[in-house]
Wavefront OBJ file of the C-alpha trace (Angstrom):
o trace
v -277.684 162.348 -34.079
v -278.234 160.740 -37.280
v -275.315 158.933 -39.079
v -274.949 157.750 -42.562
v -274.092 154.298 -43.092
v -271.074 153.816 -45.802
v -269.979 151.123 -47.671
v -267.227 149.394 -45.469
v -263.817 147.924 -46.175
v -264.473 144.101 -45.328
v -261.439 142.693 -47.044
v -257.690 143.846 -47.486
v -258.499 143.819 -51.479
v -261.890 144.981 -51.587
v -262.386 148.188 -53.766
v -266.296 148.086 -53.974
v -269.087 145.953 -52.614
v -272.428 144.958 -53.569
v -275.536 144.895 -51.475
v -276.555 141.363 -51.206
v -279.493 141.632 -48.599
v -280.760 144.077 -46.485
v -281.351 142.380 -43.001
v -283.400 145.414 -41.830
v -286.198 147.249 -43.203
v -286.579 151.141 -43.297
v -288.347 152.036 -39.755
v -286.557 148.977 -37.958
v -284.941 149.634 -34.883
v -281.078 149.032 -34.802
v -278.568 148.509 -32.116
v -274.910 148.872 -32.756
v -273.087 145.889 -33.429
v -276.114 144.324 -34.791
v -276.145 142.762 -38.453
v -277.380 145.241 -40.972
v -276.853 143.884 -44.136
v -274.978 141.148 -46.237
v -272.187 142.451 -48.593
v -270.776 140.659 -51.410
v -266.954 141.581 -51.608
v -264.341 140.208 -54.141
v -264.147 137.177 -52.319
v -267.058 136.244 -49.841
v -270.447 137.448 -48.737
v -270.216 138.845 -44.995
v -272.239 140.519 -42.550
v -271.896 144.464 -42.102
v -272.635 145.540 -38.539
v -274.516 148.797 -37.533
v -271.800 151.011 -35.880
v -274.631 153.151 -34.039
v -278.078 153.028 -32.222
v -281.340 154.129 -33.745
v -283.702 153.580 -36.496
v -282.916 152.482 -40.022
v -284.350 155.652 -41.615
v -283.458 155.372 -45.234
v -282.009 152.840 -47.451
v -279.943 154.306 -50.202
v -279.072 151.472 -52.364
v -281.036 148.304 -53.459
v -280.357 144.543 -53.105
v -278.036 143.712 -56.034
v -276.530 147.303 -56.478
v -272.860 147.971 -55.967
v -270.976 150.943 -54.334
v -267.713 152.017 -53.939
v -265.999 152.060 -50.370
v -267.164 155.174 -48.533
v -270.329 155.469 -50.603
v -273.287 156.256 -48.136
v -275.737 153.370 -48.494
v -278.377 154.312 -45.504
v -278.974 156.415 -42.788
v -279.495 155.749 -39.106
v -281.165 158.185 -37.004
v -284.009 158.893 -34.173
v -287.587 158.335 -35.662
v -288.533 162.040 -35.778
v -285.008 163.506 -36.696
v -284.503 165.705 -39.855
v -282.181 163.788 -42.211
v -282.523 166.094 -45.251
v -279.114 167.166 -44.827
v -277.745 163.812 -44.778
v -279.704 163.081 -47.840
v -278.300 165.585 -49.602
v -274.626 164.710 -48.842
v -275.262 161.155 -49.665
v -275.881 162.369 -53.566
v -272.740 164.615 -53.450
v -269.539 162.899 -54.756
v -268.361 159.810 -53.231
v -265.467 159.781 -50.704
v -262.594 157.866 -51.850
v -261.776 156.112 -48.555
v -264.063 154.019 -46.490
v -264.116 153.400 -42.770
v -262.751 149.863 -41.843
v -265.540 147.527 -40.701
v -264.736 144.180 -39.095
v -266.918 141.345 -40.274
v -268.945 139.495 -38.055
v -267.549 136.864 -36.054
v -267.359 133.188 -37.829
v -269.402 131.668 -35.157
v -272.417 133.985 -35.955
v -275.398 132.117 -37.495
v -275.549 134.268 -40.290
v -278.343 133.692 -43.117
v -276.783 132.698 -46.112
v -276.873 135.460 -48.778
v -279.131 135.702 -51.539
v -278.057 135.046 -55.246
v -275.753 137.473 -56.880
v -276.982 140.701 -58.732
v -279.802 140.258 -60.928
v -279.577 139.709 -64.786
v -281.704 141.554 -67.329
v -283.000 139.161 -69.986
v -284.319 140.366 -73.157
v -287.764 138.886 -74.164
v -290.552 140.374 -76.366
v -293.203 139.111 -73.994
v -294.584 141.875 -71.214
v -293.688 140.841 -67.514
v -296.473 139.316 -65.442
v -297.558 141.486 -62.371
v -296.620 140.197 -59.011
v -299.296 140.315 -56.629
v -299.339 140.675 -53.064
v -295.771 142.200 -52.280
v -296.405 145.590 -53.351
v -293.717 145.479 -55.984
v -294.302 147.581 -59.314
v -293.900 145.115 -62.267
v -291.513 145.844 -64.984
v -293.455 147.162 -68.386
v -289.800 147.350 -70.404
v -290.085 144.128 -71.587
v -287.333 142.704 -69.540
v -287.374 140.187 -66.952
v -284.754 140.465 -63.859
v -283.566 137.222 -62.943
v -280.640 136.288 -60.724
v -277.762 134.009 -62.246
v -278.717 130.815 -59.806
v -282.185 131.186 -60.535
v -281.474 131.260 -64.518
v -279.419 128.322 -64.151
v -281.805 126.311 -61.884
v -284.463 126.835 -64.281
v -282.570 125.720 -67.287
v -281.272 122.680 -65.605
v -284.996 121.832 -64.869
v -286.153 122.720 -68.181
v -288.425 125.537 -66.775
v -289.284 128.789 -68.989
v -288.404 131.358 -66.437
v -290.748 133.664 -68.332
v -293.463 131.747 -66.822
v -292.361 132.039 -63.093
v -293.271 134.914 -60.897
v -290.589 136.725 -59.235
v -290.765 137.513 -55.309
v -287.469 139.592 -55.024
v -286.842 143.120 -55.444
v -288.724 144.700 -58.575
v -290.132 141.544 -59.494
v -286.856 139.678 -59.527
v -287.080 135.826 -60.193
v -284.760 134.693 -57.255
v -283.746 130.970 -56.170
v -287.054 130.143 -54.109
v -289.376 130.904 -57.062
v -287.670 128.715 -59.505
v -287.796 125.884 -56.337
v -291.330 126.687 -55.993
v -291.951 126.231 -59.963
v -289.867 123.077 -59.654
v -291.985 121.561 -56.757
v -295.353 122.333 -58.886
v -294.158 120.236 -61.445
v -295.632 116.649 -61.434
v -293.187 113.937 -60.542
v -294.101 111.762 -63.724
v -293.389 114.817 -65.791
v -290.131 115.376 -64.010
v -289.129 111.665 -64.415
v -289.974 111.827 -68.113
v -287.888 114.677 -68.790
v -285.003 113.338 -67.040
v -284.756 110.180 -68.893
v -286.196 111.481 -72.287
v -284.026 111.929 -75.496
v -281.913 114.977 -75.860
v -283.591 117.610 -77.903
v -281.361 118.369 -80.797
v -282.467 122.080 -82.471
v -283.831 121.530 -85.914
v -281.944 123.374 -88.696
v -283.642 126.594 -89.864
v -285.991 126.308 -93.124
v -284.416 127.117 -96.248
v -284.867 130.954 -97.370
v -285.290 132.193 -93.545
v -282.944 134.641 -92.427
v -282.032 134.856 -88.921
v -280.368 138.059 -87.427
v -277.567 137.954 -84.684
v -278.052 135.659 -82.165
v -279.893 137.009 -78.841
v -277.753 136.885 -75.306
v -278.048 137.457 -71.852
v -275.765 140.120 -70.266
v -274.778 139.428 -66.685
v -273.059 142.011 -64.543
v -270.036 141.333 -63.061
v -269.880 139.888 -59.894
v -267.294 141.799 -57.472
v -265.298 138.357 -57.358
v -265.065 138.409 -61.179
v -264.212 141.982 -61.377
v -261.334 141.219 -59.023
v -260.118 138.200 -60.937
v -260.298 140.180 -64.241
v -258.289 143.127 -62.668
v -255.651 140.937 -60.983
v -255.176 138.756 -64.010
v -254.404 141.796 -66.302
v -252.138 142.902 -63.366
v -250.100 139.660 -63.628
v -249.898 138.977 -67.018
v -248.555 142.577 -67.848
v -245.868 143.226 -65.421
v -245.211 139.886 -64.220
v -242.531 137.917 -66.716
v -243.757 134.546 -66.664
v -241.918 131.615 -67.926
v -243.192 127.702 -68.114
v -241.696 124.493 -67.413
v -243.535 121.285 -67.899
v -242.660 117.774 -66.547
v -244.482 114.225 -67.283
v -244.685 112.091 -64.059
v -245.182 108.440 -63.681
v -248.261 108.264 -61.194
v -248.213 104.569 -60.607
v -246.873 104.487 -57.198
v -248.828 107.403 -56.090
v -252.005 106.138 -57.466
v -251.564 102.793 -55.745
v -250.478 104.649 -52.124
v -253.832 106.518 -52.420
v -255.913 103.558 -53.206
v -254.442 101.611 -50.385
v -254.709 104.535 -47.849
v -258.416 104.930 -48.842
v -259.073 101.195 -48.480
v -257.796 101.460 -44.880
v -259.485 104.587 -44.028
v -262.529 104.883 -46.259
v -263.572 108.186 -44.439
v -260.445 110.042 -45.413
v -261.313 109.973 -49.023
v -257.720 111.166 -49.694
v -257.408 112.782 -53.267
v -254.380 112.821 -55.721
v -254.757 116.563 -55.193
v -254.065 116.065 -51.452
v -250.883 114.397 -52.266
v -249.743 116.799 -54.813
v -250.270 119.587 -52.084
v -248.092 117.844 -49.592
v -245.214 116.790 -52.047
v -245.159 120.556 -53.197
v -244.793 121.774 -49.792
v -242.232 119.383 -49.064
v -240.360 120.296 -52.193
v -240.779 124.327 -51.556
v -238.627 123.827 -48.183
v -235.990 121.809 -50.257
v -235.973 124.791 -52.536
v -236.586 127.956 -50.568
v -235.844 129.957 -53.765
v -238.970 128.850 -55.328
v -241.012 129.725 -51.986
v -240.355 133.602 -52.844
v -242.173 136.596 -54.202
v -240.898 139.615 -55.606
v -241.322 142.675 -53.728
v -240.152 145.653 -55.953
v -236.789 146.397 -54.212
v -236.501 143.052 -52.531
v -237.418 139.416 -52.883
v -239.158 137.577 -49.805
v -238.381 133.883 -48.990
v -240.684 132.172 -46.620
v -240.035 129.925 -44.008
v -243.355 127.821 -44.336
v -245.297 126.420 -47.466
v -248.375 128.231 -47.536
v -250.066 126.539 -50.706
v -253.064 128.041 -52.004
v -255.680 125.720 -53.745
v -257.660 126.954 -56.238
v -261.362 126.058 -56.055
v -263.950 126.849 -58.736
v -267.172 128.247 -57.114
v -270.461 129.883 -58.798
v -268.720 133.423 -58.817
v -265.485 132.580 -59.966
v -262.017 131.124 -59.081
v -260.687 131.563 -55.108
v -257.761 130.240 -53.442
v -258.004 129.251 -49.988
v -254.742 128.407 -48.209
v -253.331 125.247 -46.324
v -250.857 127.168 -43.974
v -247.601 125.357 -43.390
v -248.410 122.459 -45.545
v -245.196 120.783 -44.853
v -245.645 120.288 -41.296
v -249.085 118.701 -41.872
v -249.960 114.989 -42.534
v -251.934 113.623 -45.177
v -255.090 113.223 -43.373
v -254.787 116.885 -41.770
v -254.301 118.100 -45.528
v -257.333 116.027 -46.770
v -259.747 116.954 -44.059
v -258.420 120.955 -44.083
v -259.039 120.883 -48.157
v -262.376 119.866 -47.789
v -263.511 122.031 -45.209
v -261.740 125.016 -46.972
v -263.463 124.259 -50.343
v -266.878 123.800 -48.562
v -266.553 127.371 -46.855
v -265.298 128.665 -50.297
v -268.166 127.486 -52.072
v -270.705 128.976 -49.326
v -268.557 132.369 -49.564
v -267.880 132.136 -45.843
v -263.890 132.303 -45.993
v -262.570 134.553 -43.693
v -259.787 136.806 -45.368
v -256.845 135.260 -43.664
v -258.057 131.930 -45.319
v -257.376 133.274 -48.838
v -255.027 136.015 -48.578
v -251.065 135.328 -48.315
v -250.251 132.023 -50.162
v -246.436 131.830 -50.980
v -247.154 128.936 -53.928
v -250.667 127.880 -55.810
v -251.859 124.802 -57.545
v -254.401 124.727 -60.081
v -255.922 121.294 -61.037
v -258.106 121.008 -64.010
v -257.368 116.983 -63.929
v -260.962 116.313 -62.914
v -262.115 117.920 -66.299
v -259.862 115.698 -68.425
v -257.483 118.558 -69.108
v -254.139 116.778 -69.860
v -252.109 119.894 -69.712
v -252.362 123.654 -69.350
v -250.840 126.734 -68.165
v -251.907 128.910 -65.187
v -251.437 132.466 -64.666
v -249.369 133.479 -61.442
v -251.693 135.060 -58.604
v -249.451 138.250 -57.345
v -247.360 138.635 -55.338
v -246.600 134.855 -55.244
v -243.913 133.625 -57.341
v -245.121 130.754 -58.960
v -248.154 128.231 -59.650
v -248.360 124.527 -60.307
v -250.970 123.886 -63.271
v -251.654 119.955 -62.792
v -253.353 118.128 -65.636
v -255.088 114.681 -65.546
v -253.726 111.092 -65.057
v -253.973 109.397 -68.486
v -252.472 105.880 -69.608
v -249.554 106.029 -71.625
v -246.979 103.465 -73.009
v -243.892 103.800 -71.226
v -240.406 102.219 -71.458
v -239.501 100.483 -68.136
v -236.721 98.097 -67.646
v -236.160 97.668 -71.376
v -239.930 96.772 -72.023
v -242.912 98.914 -72.731
v -245.746 99.242 -70.322
v -249.246 101.152 -69.891
v -248.664 103.285 -67.023
v -250.553 106.254 -65.460
v -248.997 109.498 -66.213
v -249.419 113.234 -65.506
v -248.050 116.516 -67.040
v -247.405 119.420 -64.581
v -246.568 122.823 -65.703
v -245.082 125.535 -63.501
v -245.375 129.148 -64.250
v -242.543 130.931 -62.568
v -241.937 134.820 -62.063
v -238.574 135.495 -63.878
v -237.589 138.406 -61.447
v -237.568 136.091 -58.702
v -237.029 132.711 -59.834
v -234.429 131.465 -62.322
v -235.220 128.807 -64.980
v -232.542 126.264 -63.429
v -233.837 127.037 -59.992
v -237.643 126.062 -61.041
v -236.185 123.039 -62.785
v -234.546 121.781 -59.866
v -237.759 122.112 -58.013
v -239.919 120.121 -60.358
v -237.107 117.414 -60.309
v -237.388 116.978 -56.676
v -241.441 117.314 -56.943
v -241.135 114.348 -59.763
v -238.950 112.197 -57.378
v -241.153 112.396 -54.650
v -244.233 111.941 -56.721
v -243.003 108.883 -58.386
v -241.586 107.289 -54.881
v -244.063 108.467 -52.459
v -242.436 106.506 -49.735
v -240.023 109.188 -49.450
v -242.912 111.296 -47.483
v -242.747 108.806 -44.610
v -238.880 108.767 -44.330
v -237.033 111.521 -42.197
v -235.911 114.362 -44.138
l 1 2 3 4 5 6 7 8 9 10 11 12 13 14 15 16 17 18 19 20 21 22 23 24 25 26 27 28 29 30 31 32 33 34 35 36 37 38 39 40 41 42 43 44 45 46 47 48 49 50 51 52 53 54 55 56 57 58 59 60 61 62 63 64 65 66 67 68 69 70 71 72 73 74 75 76 77 78 79 80 81 82 83 84 85 86 87 88 89 90 91 92 93 94 95 96 97 98 99 100 101 102 103 104 105 106 107 108 109 110 111 112 113 114 115 116 117 118 119 120 121 122 123 124 125 126 127 128 129 130 131 132 133 134 135 136 137 138 139 140 141 142 143 144 145 146 147 148 149 150 151 152 153 154 155 156 157 158 159 160 161 162 163 164 165 166 167 168 169 170 171 172 173 174 175 176 177 178 179 180 181 182 183 184 185 186 187 188 189 190 191 192 193 194 195 196 197 198 199 200 201 202 203 204 205 206 207 208 209 210 211 212 213 214 215 216 217 218 219 220 221 222 223 224 225 226 227 228 229 230 231 232 233 234 235 236 237 238 239 240 241 242 243 244 245 246 247 248 249 250 251 252 253 254 255 256 257 258 259 260 261 262 263 264 265 266 267 268 269 270 271 272 273 274 275 276 277 278 279 280 281 282 283 284 285 286 287 288 289 290 291 292 293 294 295 296 297 298 299 300 301 302 303 304 305 306 307 308 309 310 311 312 313 314 315 316 317 318 319 320 321 322 323 324 325 326 327 328 329 330 331 332 333 334 335 336 337 338 339 340 341 342 343 344 345 346 347 348 349 350 351 352 353 354 355 356 357 358 359 360 361 362 363 364 365 366 367 368 369 370 371 372 373 374 375 376 377 378 379 380 381 382 383 384 385 386 387 388 389 390 391 392 393 394 395 396 397 398 399 400 401 402 403 404 405 406 407 408 409 410 411 412 413 414 415 416 417 418 419 420 421 422 423 424 425 426 427 428 429 430 431 432 433 434 435 436 437 438 439 440
């Protein structure tokens, strides 16, 4: 019996999904539990499994298109089965609720997802026809190119209008740009890399230009979720902010000594901050809290969300019970989580349910900023860059490494004095990291 394949709910926060790649073609046989497609959710790219046996009779949405939960995206049935009624219902109003579909096991060797949805780039030149793949070329003066391919072309100095696309509808994808890069001669590439920076010349006098051209990129599922959650946070969540400056000389010295003893560890200042935040939260459980309408939850462990920037947006993988883990364990786990986050291979339990988050922009030279709380968490710590500064030390002025941190707090769950006491403890341990090795 023919059945409709609907957009599944692959994560607790997912509201719609984007079809990243079909793993089967129309006419292919499929078996229950077999990977059918790759779906971009709000946080990761995950495989969708077939829930019935048969033949993939009809694909209803193309790669790069989005669909709300529960919308039919394909039909599976017998080769000679009549699917006309299912095709009619597929075009009817979409259901609001989707069936739960478990993601495929993390051990599966899933092929990496292709780039995000294509962006349409305005250009006055006609697109080139694509030979050999049966795709109908576009004739509306626009070129389809994925964001990753566009960035790669820009970085390599390649005019993407000269690249032939091999993706759906003639879309230019990553492999097309890679092929174009490999076709360039090595001397030309070397010359471009070491040549002078090209500075646009000013327009000639008397020439009037209209508004600048632009490229409109559809929002990825992750970017939509980020936008929705931040608007939700800044509206109903009453933020207040506490800033403190910290002397980082001893912390920097300790990190340097540890890395000299264990060069493979590559301990970062952020790893140390995660540990100190976790220890401080256990000493101040009133900050390790979240507002829950009629109650306030106080958590037993410090589950620290660590903000990681990816090509698709920000995601916060979690170091669970960080207060119980050594610096070595934290450093190793953070690297593994960050790698999976950038590859969009995180499981929902690895990024949902933090009790406190850390956002560090110090590596970009940002000395101070404020971060938006990620509901339902009660607070987030914004970490700036270390910078040398004159400091009065024992009646004399010294140049020392300092760092500014700003904590954003939900005033419904955390009072100002409570947050201030937490930061005092955080500062005390950061300035004297030997405390981490003493019995608490």
